[in-house]
VOPAGU-2260 file (C-alpha; in pm, 1 decimal, decimal comma):
REM VOPAGU-2260
SITE   aa  ch    i         X         Y         Z
SITE  MET   A    0    1981,1    -546,5    -869,8
SITE  ARG   A    1    2254,4    -583,0   -1248,4
SITE  VAL   A    2    1864,4    -745,7   -1326,7
SITE  VAL   A    3    1724,7    -424,0   -1241,7
SITE  GLN   A    4    1963,3    -161,9   -1341,7
SITE  GLY   A    5    1918,3    -324,9   -1706,7
SITE  LEU   A    6    2342,7    -449,1   -1651,3
SITE  GLU   A    7    2172,2    -841,4   -1738,6
SITE  ALA   A    8    1851,1    -979,1   -1787,7
SITE  PRO   A    9    1683,2   -1198,0   -1522,2
SITE  ASP   A   10    1800,3   -1530,4   -1484,8
SITE  SER   A   11    1518,8   -1782,9   -1570,4
SITE  ASN   A   12    1645,9   -1987,6   -1344,8
SITE  PRO   A   13    1847,1   -1820,0   -1053,7
SITE  GLU   A   14    2049,2   -2106,1    -958,2
SITE  PRO   A   15    2359,4   -2127,0   -1097,6
SITE  SER   A   16    2393,0   -1731,9   -1060,1
SITE  THR   A   17    2683,0   -1531,6    -863,0
SITE  ALA   A   18    2368,1   -1383,8    -660,7
SITE  LYS   A   19    2267,7   -1700,9    -558,3
SITE  TYR   A   20    2663,4   -1878,6    -514,4
SITE  PHE   A   21    2700,1   -1557,7    -273,1
SITE  HIS   A   22    2363,2   -1637,5     -11,6
SITE  ASP   A   23    2441,7   -1902,5     -15,4
SITE  GLU   A   24    2794,8   -1913,4     125,6
SITE  ALA   A   25    2690,0   -1576,7     386,4
SITE  TYR   A   26    2375,0   -1859,6     494,6
SITE  PHE   A   27    2616,1   -2101,2     554,3
SITE  GLN   A   28    2845,5   -1803,1     794,5
SITE  LEU   A   29    2505,9   -1686,4     948,2
SITE  ALA   A   30    2419,8   -2093,3    1007,9
SITE  ASN   A   31    2769,8   -2164,7    1219,1
SITE  ALA   A   32    2846,0   -1833,4    1385,1
SITE  LYS   A   33    2643,2   -1896,3    1648,6
SITE  GLN   A   34    2851,7   -2221,1    1698,6
SITE  LEU   A   35    3119,2   -2009,9    1691,9
SITE  ARG   A   36    3039,4   -1654,0    1953,7
SITE  GLY   A   37    2700,4   -1910,7    2138,3
SITE  TYR   A   38    2524,9   -1589,0    2016,9
SITE  HIS   A   39    2413,4   -1381,5    1679,9
SITE  ASP   A   40    2501,5    -970,4    1739,5
SITE  GLU   A   41    2344,1    -791,3    1547,8
SITE  SER   A   42    2557,9    -767,7    1202,5
SITE  ASP   A   43    2416,0   -1122,2    1167,6
SITE  ALA   A   44    2050,6   -1009,3    1277,5
SITE  ILE   A   45    2201,3    -757,0     943,1
SITE  ALA   A   46    2283,0    -952,1     703,5
SITE  ALA   A   47    1940,6   -1207,8     813,1
SITE  LEU   A   48    1722,2    -930,6     694,0
SITE  HIS   A   49    1978,7    -885,4     374,9
SITE  LEU   A   50    1831,8   -1248,0     353,6
SITE  VAL   A   51    1514,0   -1167,7     308,4
SITE  SER   A   52    1542,0    -879,1     107,5
SITE  PHE   A   53    1713,8   -1109,2    -184,8
SITE  SER   A   54    1431,8   -1405,4     -81,3
SITE  VAL   A   55    1144,1   -1069,6    -103,6
SITE  LEU   A   56    1313,3    -950,0    -455,7
SITE  SER   A   57    1427,1   -1260,1    -707,6
SITE  GLY   A   58    1069,2   -1307,7    -646,6
SITE  GLY   A   59    1075,7   -1632,2    -354,2
SITE  ALA   A   60    1358,1   -1792,3    -500,5
SITE  THR   A   61    1542,9   -1863,3    -165,5
SITE  ASP   A   62    1373,3   -1990,4     129,6
SITE  TYR   A   63    1315,8   -1673,8     402,1
SITE  GLN   A   64    1251,6   -1842,8     711,1
SITE  PRO   A   65    1586,8   -1950,4     830,7
SITE  VAL   A   66    1705,6   -1640,2     828,1
SITE  LEU   A   67    1428,2   -1445,3     918,7
SITE  GLY   A   68    1447,4   -1724,8    1206,6
SITE  ILE   A   69    1826,3   -1624,8    1267,9
SITE  ALA   A   70    1734,9   -1193,5    1295,9
SITE  CYS   A   71    1436,9   -1322,0    1476,4
SITE  ASP   A   72    1742,1   -1521,6    1750,7
SITE  TRP   A   73    1856,0   -1187,3    1765,8
SITE  LEU   A   74    1544,3   -1041,6    1915,4
SITE  ALA   A   75    1498,3   -1201,8    2152,3
SITE  GLN   A   76    1835,0   -1150,5    2277,2
SITE  THR   A   77    1862,2    -755,7    2364,2
SITE  GLY   A   78    1565,1    -873,6    2629,9
SITE  LEU   A   79    1244,8    -740,7    2481,4
SITE  LEU   A   80    1076,1    -969,9    2555,8
SITE  ASN   A   81    1040,6    -999,1    2902,5
SITE  ASP   A   82    1139,9    -681,6    2989,6
SITE  GLU   A   83     892,4    -479,2    3204,8
SITE  ASN   A   84     880,6    -113,4    2905,4
SITE  PRO   A   85     992,1    -245,7    2559,4
SITE  LYS   A   86     928,4      84,4    2449,6
SITE  LEU   A   87    1198,2     290,9    2628,1
SITE  THR   A   88    1491,5      28,3    2649,2
SITE  LEU   A   89    1413,1     -28,2    2206,9
SITE  ARG   A   90    1390,7     386,8    2283,5
SITE  ASN   A   91    1744,8     340,0    2400,8
SITE  MET   A   92    1843,9     129,5    2181,9
SITE  SER   A   93    2099,3     260,1    1830,5
SITE  GLU   A   94    1905,1     371,2    1604,8
SITE  ALA   A   95    2069,2      24,8    1392,3
SITE  GLY   A   96    1960,2    -149,8    1650,9
SITE  GLN   A   97    1643,4      22,8    1653,9
SITE  LEU   A   98    1505,2     -23,5    1236,8
SITE  VAL   A   99    1691,9    -430,7    1322,6
SITE  VAL   A  100    1365,8    -481,8    1558,9
SITE  LYS   A  101    1132,8    -265,2    1342,1
SITE  ILE   A  102    1235,1    -416,8    1050,7
SITE  THR   A  103    1192,6    -837,0    1185,8
SITE  VAL   A  104     908,0    -720,4    1354,5
SITE  TRP   A  105     765,9    -573,6     986,1
SITE  LEU   A  106     800,3    -941,6     839,3
SITE  ASP   A  107     754,3   -1209,4    1126,6
SITE  ILE   A  108     389,6    -968,8    1187,5
SITE  PHE   A  109     345,8   -1021,6     760,8
SITE  SER   A  110     496,5   -1421,2     730,0
SITE  SER   A  111     235,1   -1517,6     983,5
SITE  LEU   A  112     -23,9   -1434,1     703,4
SITE  THR   A  113     169,1   -1677,6     502,0
SITE  LEU   A  114     260,9   -1935,6     729,2
SITE  MET   A  115     -85,4   -1937,6     868,8
SITE  ARG   A  116      83,8   -1917,4    1211,5
SITE  PRO   A  117      38,0   -1614,5    1531,3
SITE  PRO   A  118     370,5   -1441,1    1469,3
SITE  LYS   A  119     639,4   -1551,1    1700,6
SITE  TYR   A  120     642,6   -1249,1    1915,4
SITE  PHE   A  121     224,7   -1173,3    1922,2
SITE  ALA   A  122     310,7   -1166,1    2320,1
SITE  LEU   A  123     601,1    -823,9    2300,0
SITE  TYR   A  124     359,0    -699,1    1955,4
SITE  ARG   A  125      90,8    -673,6    2160,1
SITE  ARG   A  126     273,7    -504,3    2423,4
SITE  LEU   A  127     446,1    -190,6    2188,7
SITE  PHE   A  128     174,5    -158,9    1970,0
SITE  SER   A  129     -44,8    -117,1    2215,7
SITE  GLU   A  130    -143,2     299,9    2381,3
SITE  GLY   A  131    -111,3     327,6    2699,3
SITE  GLY   A  132     246,3     117,5    2816,4
SITE  GLY   A  133     224,5     302,0    3126,0
SITE  TYR   A  134     399,2     530,0    3249,0
SITE  TRP   A  135     729,5     619,5    3050,0
SITE  ALA   A  136     466,2     590,2    2664,4
SITE  GLY   A  137     369,0     922,2    2750,5
SITE  HIS   A  138     666,6    1038,8    2877,8
SITE  LEU   A  139     921,8     946,3    2632,1
SITE  GLN   A  140    1027,4    1268,4    2375,9
SITE  GLY   A  141    1101,9    1360,5    2038,7
SITE  GLY   A  142    1195,4    1066,9    1741,1
SITE  ASP   A  143    1049,9     760,7    1703,9
SITE  PHE   A  144     835,2     663,3    1990,5
SITE  GLN   A  145     588,6    1024,7    2098,7
SITE  GLN   A  146     317,6     928,9    2235,4
SITE  GLY   A  147     463,1     542,9    2263,6
SITE  CYS   A  148     375,3     503,1    1897,1
SITE  LEU   A  149     656,5     285,2    1684,6
SITE  ARG   A  150     539,0     472,9    1340,4
SITE  MET   A  151     585,7     149,8    1157,9
SITE  GLU   A  152     429,4     286,9     814,4
SITE  ALA   A  153     755,2     482,3     792,9
SITE  LEU   A  154     937,8     157,4     719,2
SITE  SER   A  155     614,3     -22,0     602,0
SITE  GLY   A  156     316,6     225,4     459,7
SITE  CYS   A  157     169,7      -7,3     697,3
SITE  PRO   A  158      46,5     167,6    1071,6
SITE  ASP   A  159      92,6      58,4    1413,1
SITE  GLU   A  160    -278,7     -33,9    1430,3
SITE  ALA   A  161    -256,3    -231,7    1144,0
SITE  MET   A  162      20,2    -394,0    1222,8
SITE  LEU   A  163    -104,1    -462,5    1541,3
SITE  GLY   A  164    -439,0    -552,0    1344,2
SITE  ILE   A  165    -237,0    -807,5    1135,8
SITE  ALA   A  166     -61,6   -1031,7    1383,9
SITE  GLU   A  167    -429,2   -1019,2    1559,3
SITE  VAL   A  168    -620,6   -1182,9    1293,3
SITE  SER   A  169    -375,0   -1478,3    1255,4
SITE  ALA   A  170    -321,6   -1502,5    1562,6
SITE  LEU   A  171    -723,7   -1492,9    1520,5
SITE  ALA   A  172    -712,3   -1736,9    1266,7
SITE  HIS   A  173    -505,0   -1969,5    1437,3
SITE  TRP   A  174    -685,4   -1995,1    1778,9
SITE  LYS   A  175   -1053,8   -2068,6    1529,8
SITE  ALA   A  176    -811,6   -2364,0    1356,7
SITE  THR   A  177    -734,8   -2508,6    1680,8
SITE  GLU   A  178   -1028,4   -2477,3    1817,9
SITE  GLN   A  179   -1262,2   -2607,2    1485,3
SITE  ARG   A  180    -935,5   -2908,4    1539,8
SITE  SER   A  181   -1088,7   -3011,7    1864,1
SITE  GLY   A  182   -1432,5   -2935,8    1788,0
SITE  SER   A  183   -1496,6   -2621,5    2031,2
SITE  LEU   A  184   -1541,1   -2359,4    1898,9
SITE  SER   A  185   -1810,0   -2111,5    2029,0
SITE  PHE   A  186   -1920,8   -1866,6    1735,9
SITE  ARG   A  187   -2032,4   -1599,9    2019,6
SITE  ASP   A  188   -1661,2   -1626,5    2079,3
SITE  LEU   A  189   -1502,2   -1562,6    1735,1
SITE  VAL   A  190   -1735,4   -1256,9    1679,3
SITE  ARG   A  191   -1676,3   -1141,6    1989,6
SITE  ARG   A  192   -1326,4   -1121,1    1947,8
SITE  GLY   A  193   -1342,8   -1043,7    1623,2
SITE  ASP   A  194   -1552,2    -726,0    1643,5
SITE  ALA   A  195   -1276,9    -604,2    1899,1
SITE  ILE   A  196   -1036,4    -622,6    1682,5
SITE  GLU   A  197   -1212,7    -414,4    1439,9
SITE  GLN   A  198   -1346,0    -181,9    1693,0
SITE  ARG   A  199    -956,1     -45,3    1746,3
SITE  LEU   A  200    -932,7     -23,7    1312,6
SITE  ARG   A  201   -1193,4     134,9    1311,6
SITE  LYS   A  202   -1148,1     404,0    1507,6
SITE  HIS   A  203    -790,0     454,8    1366,1
SITE  CYS   A  204   -1007,6     539,3    1085,5
SITE  SER   A  205   -1127,2     810,5    1202,7
SITE  ASP   A  206    -926,9     971,4    1342,9
SITE  PRO   A  207    -605,1     917,0    1203,2
SITE  PRO   A  208    -270,4    1019,1    1376,0
SITE  LYS   A  209     -60,7    1220,7    1160,2
SITE  PHE   A  210     291,6    1350,2    1187,1
SITE  ALA   A  211     396,8    1602,4     992,2
SITE  ASP   A  212     813,6    1542,0     989,8
SITE  MET   A  213     786,1    1240,4     820,0
SITE  ASP   A  214     776,9    1365,3     446,9
SITE  HIS   A  215    1115,9    1305,3     339,9
SITE  VAL   A  216    1154,9     886,8     479,7
SITE  PRO   A  217    1211,2     668,8     247,2
SITE  LEU   A  218     844,2     419,0     193,8
SITE  HIS   A  219     975,1      63,8     201,3
SITE  PRO   A  220    1269,0     104,4     131,5
SITE  ASN   A  221    1427,7    -215,4     -39,9
SITE  LEU   A  222    1203,9    -194,3    -322,6
SITE  LEU   A  223    1127,3     155,4    -360,0
SITE  GLN   A  224    1421,7     247,1    -387,1
SITE  ALA   A  225    1600,8     -45,7    -629,8
SITE  SER   A  226    1358,5      29,5    -822,1
SITE  SER   A  227    1394,4     452,8    -827,5
SITE  MET   A  228    1737,7     413,3    -895,9
SITE  ALA   A  229    1625,6     185,1   -1237,7
SITE  GLU   A  230    1439,7     439,0   -1330,4
SITE  THR   A  231    1594,9     773,3   -1273,4
SITE  GLY   A  232    1963,9     686,2   -1181,0
SITE  GLN   A  233    1859,2     970,1    -806,5
SITE  GLY   A  234    1858,1     770,1    -507,8
SITE  ALA   A  235    1601,6     631,6    -202,8
SITE  LEU   A  236    1200,6     717,9    -380,4
SITE  ALA   A  237    1026,1    1001,7     -85,4
SITE  PHE   A  238     764,7     935,8      96,9
SITE  PRO   A  239     453,7    1069,6     -54,4
SITE  ASN   A  240     299,3    1370,2      88,9
SITE  GLU   A  241     128,6    1355,1     368,0
SITE  ALA   A  242    -282,7    1310,7     214,6
SITE  MET   A  243     -48,7     957,0       6,3
SITE  ARG   A  244      71,7     850,9     345,5
SITE  LEU   A  245    -277,1     901,8     475,3
SITE  LEU   A  246    -480,5     714,4     208,6
SITE  VAL   A  247    -227,9     435,9     227,2
SITE  ALA   A  248    -282,7     433,6     612,0
SITE  ASN   A  249    -636,1     364,9     514,8
SITE  ILE   A  250    -578,1     124,0     311,8
SITE  PHE   A  251    -422,8     -59,0     502,1
SITE  ARG   A  252    -627,7     -54,4     733,6
SITE  GLU   A  253    -945,8    -133,9     578,1
SITE  THR   A  254    -725,8    -478,7     393,1
SITE  VAL   A  255    -624,7    -618,2     777,8
SITE  VAL   A  256   -1063,3    -549,5     861,2
SITE  LEU   A  257   -1089,4    -809,6     487,1
SITE  TYR   A  258    -826,9   -1007,7     674,9
SITE  LEU   A  259   -1048,5   -1069,5     934,8
SITE  HIS   A  260   -1351,2   -1143,2     811,7
SITE  THR   A  261   -1191,0   -1371,0     586,8
SITE  VAL   A  262   -1117,3   -1601,4     875,9
SITE  LEU   A  263   -1434,0   -1461,4    1036,9
SITE  ASN   A  264   -1645,7   -1558,5     760,4
SITE  ASP   A  265   -1460,1   -1809,4     559,3
SITE  SER   A  266   -1321,5   -1668,0     168,8
SITE  ASN   A  267   -1674,7   -1570,5      55,4
SITE  PRO   A  268   -1589,8   -1334,4    -168,8
SITE  GLY   A  269   -2034,6   -1312,8    -140,3
SITE  VAL   A  270   -2058,1   -1273,9     225,1
SITE  PRO   A  271   -2128,2    -880,2     245,0
SITE  GLU   A  272   -1854,3    -753,0     482,8
SITE  ILE   A  273   -1628,9    -871,6     260,4
SITE  ARG   A  274   -1813,0    -729,4     -66,3
SITE  ALA   A  275   -1799,0    -406,8     117,6
SITE  SER   A  276   -1410,7    -383,6     241,3
SITE  VAL   A  277   -1312,5    -492,4    -107,5
SITE  GLY   A  278   -1530,0    -236,4    -230,7
SITE  GLU   A  279   -1387,5     -43,7      29,7
SITE  ILE   A  280    -973,0     -85,5     -50,7
SITE  VAL   A  281   -1087,7     -92,0    -460,6
SITE  GLN   A  282   -1171,8     312,3    -385,0
SITE  LEU   A  283    -970,1     367,7    -207,7
SITE  LEU   A  284    -709,1     237,3    -426,6
SITE  ASN   A  285    -845,2     477,2    -729,3
SITE  GLN   A  286    -775,3     762,2    -539,7
SITE  LEU   A  287    -377,1     669,6    -508,6
SITE  PRO   A  288    -228,3     700,3    -877,3
SITE  PRO   A  289     -85,3     399,0    -978,0
SITE  SER   A  290     376,5     444,6    -923,0
SITE  GLU   A  291     592,3     273,6    -778,6
SITE  VAL   A  292     458,2     346,6    -401,8
SITE  ASP   A  293     164,4      -9,6    -486,4
SITE  ARG   A  294     508,2    -175,2    -470,7
SITE  SER   A  295     413,7     -98,0     -83,8
SITE  LEU   A  296      -3,6    -230,6     -81,3
SITE  VAL   A  297     105,2    -616,9    -273,5
SITE  PHE   A  298    -133,5    -766,2      52,1
SITE  PRO   A  299    -367,8    -546,1      45,5
SITE  ILE   A  300    -386,1    -560,6    -368,2
SITE  CYS   A  301    -367,2    -932,6    -356,6
SITE  LEU   A  302    -586,4   -1012,0     -85,4
SITE  ALA   A  303    -932,6    -770,9    -224,8
SITE  GLY   A  304    -770,0    -926,6    -550,0
SITE  CYS   A  305    -811,4   -1218,9    -391,0
SITE  MET   A  306   -1186,5   -1211,2    -243,1
SITE  THR   A  307   -1285,0   -1083,9    -556,3
SITE  ASP   A  308   -1557,6   -1269,0    -821,4
SITE  ASP   A  309   -1667,6    -882,4    -974,6
SITE  SER   A  310   -1454,1    -941,1   -1308,8
SITE  SER   A  311   -1430,8    -584,7   -1405,5
SITE  ARG   A  312   -1238,2    -514,9   -1031,4
SITE  ARG   A  313    -998,5    -858,2   -1090,0
SITE  ASP   A  314    -870,4    -619,4   -1390,8
SITE  PHE   A  315    -861,0    -315,0   -1190,2
SITE  LEU   A  316    -653,8    -549,4    -950,3
SITE  LYS   A  317    -373,8    -690,8   -1141,5
SITE  GLY   A  318    -344,9    -366,9   -1352,6
SITE  ARG   A  319    -157,5    -225,0   -1018,5
SITE  LEU   A  320      33,0    -520,0   -1048,2
SITE  GLN   A  321     145,5    -515,0   -1453,5
SITE  ALA   A  322     169,5    -148,2   -1471,8
SITE  ARG   A  323     475,7    -197,4   -1276,9
SITE  ASP   A  324     823,8    -426,3   -1385,0
SITE  GLU   A  325     781,3    -729,5   -1246,2
SITE  SER   A  326    1168,0    -803,0   -1330,8
SITE  PHE   A  327    1272,7    -822,7   -1015,6
SITE  GLY   A  328    1021,6    -851,9    -658,6
SITE  ASN   A  329     767,2   -1051,4    -629,0
SITE  LEU   A  330     393,9    -873,2    -815,6
SITE  MET   A  331     435,4   -1134,4   -1019,6
SITE  GLN   A  332     485,0   -1450,2    -782,7
SITE  THR   A  333     132,8   -1253,2    -628,1
SITE  ARG   A  334      17,4   -1190,1    -949,3
SITE  ALA   A  335     -33,8   -1595,0   -1092,5
SITE  MET   A  336    -154,4   -1724,8    -730,3
SITE  MET   A  337    -423,6   -1463,0    -723,3
SITE  GLU   A  338    -526,5   -1574,3   -1118,3
SITE  ALA   A  339    -430,9   -1916,5    -940,1
SITE  VAL   A  340    -720,8   -1790,8    -730,8
SITE  TRP   A  341    -948,6   -1696,9    -959,8
SITE  GLN   A  342    -948,8   -2070,9   -1143,3
SITE  ARG   A  343    -948,8   -2248,6    -854,5
SITE  ARG   A  344   -1230,3   -2046,7    -767,8
SITE  ASP   A  345   -1427,5   -2010,1   -1151,2
SITE  VAL   A  346   -1411,3   -2383,9   -1167,9
SITE  HIS   A  347   -1494,2   -2520,3    -791,0
SITE  GLY   A  348   -1675,5   -2294,1    -677,4
SITE  GLY   A  349   -1750,8   -2200,9    -321,3
SITE  ALA   A  350   -1449,5   -2061,4     -48,0
SITE  ILE   A  351   -1122,4   -2097,1    -208,8
SITE  ASP   A  352    -847,4   -2039,4     160,6
SITE  TRP   A  353    -605,8   -1731,6     -13,9
SITE  ARG   A  354    -343,8   -1849,8     229,1
SITE  GLU   A  355    -410,8   -2178,0     200,1
SITE  SER   A  356    -348,0   -2112,8    -118,2
SITE  ILE   A  357     -57,8   -1975,6    -127,6
SITE  ARG   A  358     134,3   -2164,2      93,1
SITE  GLU   A  359      46,1   -2430,7    -212,7
SITE  ARG   A  360     158,5   -2252,8    -457,7
SITE  SER   A  361     461,7   -2068,1    -336,1
SITE  PRO   A  362     546,7   -2111,4      40,4
SITE  ASN   A  363     891,7   -1850,5       2,5
SITE  LEU   A  364     571,9   -1552,2     -78,3
SITE  LEU   A  365     627,4   -1317,2     164,1
SITE  LEU   A  366     427,8   -1009,4      69,1
SITE  VAL   A  367     578,1    -741,9     169,3
């Protein structure tokens, strides 16, 4: 925050910094908390999520996986994993508890992109994000759970169905890799599973849900609040208007479709479906004026950038990242990773697995 506010210069070597010292002290306390009490409480989970934010804001200077694991352990202790109706149980939690659950779910799902595995609690997420969900899901009134929706886009810009789609595609990618290793991959089964995911996403693209009371909910609070205070001296940046919110949601939906086709067809930019999805994402971004909202679109910009060989599209997508202040957050690392993928493909040709490239080059990069 001091760097963002111009109170001190970015540190090229963050290891001996005061912030890193406090980070390590906090992690030490968290690592010992379970041994002392026998369990992690809600305060531990909140502190752990702050340390994940530290990793994101510092461009991946720290390993976020152990602290995200603490938040996931707390989530398991809530009983949601085996609950008959997790939506109702979540609805009855405190506001702080609901928020911690939703941030943990968000980060666990997005970590599956770069860790190349299904989200840790994939079965729970299917139940939380699925339509229907029993009698109570359709009878909860008010708040974030009307009609059984979690409304994750109020937190990250990514709507429920796209959040579930990311989890499903990550699980599908892991299944494909497992089947390939055993020599038993059925491409017919792979395509059938992929088609089911895409059909659900396309349904929402044509008829997206509307929540009129979301206009003033902060978007991506960790990153945008910091930038808003730095640039305007004010507090949190308000959620964009309804048209912009729907545009951001559609960008995420189309990005999940693109992610799916990189699994079905490997990371080949020449595949018609991949080329079409990249074109759609670029078209949607062209309708969205450059702003701090772009910080919530790191995943769409990164994936579309990695999956195009068109120089004008590469420049456009790279420019959306460069237009923001790169002294904090993971924009610089994301841009560098995109450029590394381009260089490898331009030199060697063929499919360059974008997720493998992230894991090799920036293992702590979390695309949020």
